[in-house]
C-alpha positions in Angstrom: 0.0 0.0 0.0 1.2 3.5 -0.8 2.4 5.8 1.9 -0.6 7.8 3.3 1.4 10.9 4.1 4.1 12.1 1.8 5.8 15.6 2.0 3.4 16.4 4.8 0.4 15.9 2.4 -2.4 13.5 3.5 -2.9 11.6 0.3 -6.1 10.0 1.4 -7.7 13.3 2.2 -6.5 14.7 -1.2 -7.9 11.7 -3.0 -11.2 12.0 -1.2 -11.5 15.6 -2.4 -10.6 14.5 -5.9 -13.3 11.8 -5.8 -16.0 14.3 -4.6 -15.0 16.8 -7.3 -15.1 14.2 -10.1 -18.5 13.1 -8.9 -19.7 16.7 -9.2 -18.5 17.4 -12.7 -14.9 18.2 -11.6 -16.2 20.9 -9.3 -15.9 21.3 -5.5 -17.5 24.7 -4.7 -16.0 26.3 -1.6 -16.5 29.7 0.0 -14.2 31.8 2.3 -15.6 34.8 4.2 -13.5 37.2 6.3 -15.0 40.3 8.1 -12.5 42.8 9.6 -12.6 46.2 11.0 -10.5 49.3 11.1 -9.3 50.3 14.5 -9.5 54.1 14.9 -6.4 54.6 17.1 -3.0 53.0 17.2 -1.8 49.6 16.0 -3.2 47.4 14.6 -4.9 49.5 12.0 -6.9 46.5 10.8 -8.0 43.3 12.6 -10.0 40.2 11.5 -10.7 36.8 13.0 -10.2 34.1 10.5 -11.2 30.4 10.8 -9.5 27.2 9.9 -11.2 23.8 10.1 -10.2 23.5 13.8 -9.7 27.0 15.2 -10.0 30.7 15.0 -7.1 33.2 14.7 -6.9 36.9 14.9 -4.8 38.5 12.2 -3.7 42.1 12.4 -2.3 44.4 9.8 -0.8 47.9 9.6 0.2 50.0 6.7 3.9 51.0 6.5 4.9 54.4 7.7 5.2 55.5 4.1 1.4 55.1 3.9 0.6 56.7 7.2 0.6 53.6 9.3 2.6 52.5 12.3 4.3 49.6 10.5 4.1 47.4 13.7 2.2 44.5 12.1 2.6 42.9 8.6 1.2 45.0 5.8 -1.7 43.8 3.6 0.8 43.2 0.8 2.9 41.1 3.1 -0.1 38.9 3.8 -0.8 38.7 0.0 2.7 37.6 -0.7 2.6 35.2 2.3 -0.6 33.7 0.9 0.9 33.2 -2.5 4.2 31.7 -1.3 2.4 29.3 1.2 -0.2 28.3 -1.4 2.3 27.7 -4.1 4.6 25.8 -1.7 1.8 23.5 -0.6 0.5 23.1 -4.2 4.0 22.0 -5.2 4.2 19.6 -2.3 0.8 18.2 -3.3 1.9 17.7 -6.9 5.1 16.0 -5.8 3.2 13.7 -3.4 0.7 12.8 -6.1 3.6 11.8 -8.3 5.2 9.8 -5.5 8.2 12.2 -5.4 9.6 12.4 -1.9 11.1 15.7 -0.9 13.9 16.1 1.6 13.6 19.9 1.6 11.6 22.5 -0.2 11.9 26.3 0.2 10.1 28.9 -1.8 11.0 32.6 -1.7 8.6 35.2 -2.9 9.8 38.6 -4.1 7.3 41.3 -4.9 8.3 44.6 -6.5 5.8 47.4 -6.1 5.4 51.2 -6.3 3.7 53.2 -3.6 3.5 56.3 -5.8 0.2 55.3 -7.4 -1.2 54.7 -3.9 -0.7 58.3 -2.9 -1.0 60.1 -6.2 -3.2 60.0 -9.2 -0.7 58.1 -11.2 -2.3 55.6 -13.5 0.4 52.9 -13.3 0.5 49.5 -11.8 1.1 49.3 -8.1 2.4 45.8 -8.1 5.1 45.5 -10.8 6.0 41.8 -10.6 6.3 38.8 -8.3 9.0 36.1 -8.5 8.8 32.7 -6.8 12.2 31.0 -6.4 12.2 27.3 -5.6 15.0 25.5 -3.8 14.9 21.7 -3.4 17.0 18.6 -3.3 15.2 17.4 -6.4 14.7 18.6 -10.0 11.1 19.9 -9.8 10.8 21.4 -13.3 7.7 19.3 -14.2 6.2 19.5 -10.8 6.5 23.4 -10.8 4.6 23.4 -14.1 1.8 21.3 -12.5 1.8 23.4 -9.3 1.5 26.6 -11.4 -1.7 25.2 -12.9 -3.2 24.0 -9.6 -2.3 26.8 -7.2 -5.4 28.8 -6.2 -3.5 31.9 -5.1 -1.4 32.0 -8.2 -4.5 31.6 -10.3 -6.1 34.6 -8.4 -3.1 36.8 -9.1 -2.6 35.8 -12.8 -6.3 35.9 -13.8 -8.8 38.8 -13.4 -11.4 38.0 -10.9 -14.8 39.7 -10.9 -14.9 41.9 -7.8 -18.0 43.6 -6.5 -17.9 46.3 -3.9 -21.1 47.1 -2.1 -21.7 49.6 0.7 -24.0 48.6 3.5 -25.2 50.7 6.4 -23.7 49.9 9.8 
């Protein structure tokens, strides 16, 4: 019998999700909701409670001093990059596990180049210029990286326009 956990990936749970998706026309609809609030004095500037399957966590964010914040907590862009790096890393680990490829180490570094000018002026130029993901491993992961790129939800969200609706509600 094949190993149940490989690269810290529970292959049985992953297979169960695949089976459910295939039974539903290759679809497994899921929803994530986060409600946060602005604090009106000091740090953190923003706070939200987020849930995992087993627990709740309070995340806090501050803008950097260049954007009028205290810079005490991670910035929203830091969380964005963290989400991308963590999602791509686990997607890559999943693809390796599915292929039966055992990893002894895997490290992914994300680098984001951005410009704060358009945030504080009327400049009509991109704020985020580019993102680079650098993969270090004991194995040649060329093919697995290609697969992970196709299967990483966070990378998909960054590389493809997503319809976004903003509505204002009364407090």
